[in-house]
N, C-alpha and C positions, 0 to 999 in steps of 0.2 A: 502496499501499501503507501503510495508515495504523495502524502499530503501536507509536504512537506515545505513547500513553497514561504515564502510571507506572506503575508494577509490574505489570510486562507478561513474560513468560516466551516466548520463541521457540525452536521446536524444529519442525528441518526432521523429514519422513516421508515415507518412500518408499509411493507410491501403487503400487496391485494394480493389474493387467486390468482389473478389474470396478468401478474408483474408489473401494477402500478403503483406508481409513489407519487406524493404531493410534495410538492417542496415551495415555501414562498409561494403558493397562490399558484401555479402552475402543475400540468401532468405531467408525468415523464414516464413513458411507455418503456418499461426497459425490455431490451433482447436476450435470454437468458441463454441464447445460443444453440445447444446439445439437451438440454435441460427439458423434460416432458410434462414435467407435473409440476405443481405450485412451487412457491418456495419454502425450503425446508427452515430456513432459518428468515424469520418474518421481520428484519429491519437490514436498511442500505444505510451506508452512511456516505453523505452527501456533500462535497469540498466544493465550496464556491469561492473563485479564488478574485482580487479585488480588481482585478483588471480585467474579469469576463469569463472565461473557462470555465465550467462547471465538470464537473466529475462524480460518477456513484462507483463506491465497493461495493461488492456485497459477495461476505466469506473471506474478504482481505486482499478479494482481487477486483480489478477493474472491470465492468460492466457495461456494454452499449447501450444506448438508450436515447430515442427522439421525445422531442415533446409534441405534444397531443392538443388541439384545442378543448376537451373535455374529455372526460371520461365518456365511456361507452355503456349504457346500464344495461345491466344483462336480462336478458328477457325473463321473463317470470315462466315458470316453468306451466303447461296448464294444470288447473285442478284434478287430482283424482280421483273420481265420482266412482262408490262400489254400487255395481248395475245390481238391480233389486230382482230376484229369483221371482219368478211367480210362481204359484204353489205348482204343482203338477196336478193334475187331474189324476183322483184315485181310479186305481179299474176297476174293471164294472163287476160286482158279485157275480159270479159265473155258479148257480146253484148246482150242488154235487149231484151225481146220480144216488139215490138210498139203496145198501144194501139190502135184500128182499131175504129174508129166510124163512 
């Protein structure tokens, strides 16, 4: 991790499951590379330098990102509805043949 330049602000931000962080009113979409799953360590270190550049570190390694206009809202999954089963009609009563003795 190289946040050693002079005049740097270090801020720890929470990472959402879709790899987005909010920093200073901006949304940053992280590029996790080959990671398929959400972040296992939910914090990222954001280093903002006085001369302008911003760097993001996850688990001690620099990670790429781009700024997005706003976070895409997750689409709500349709509500699971329990299908009501209609009661089955009782089978017709068949008279038994009587045994004649």
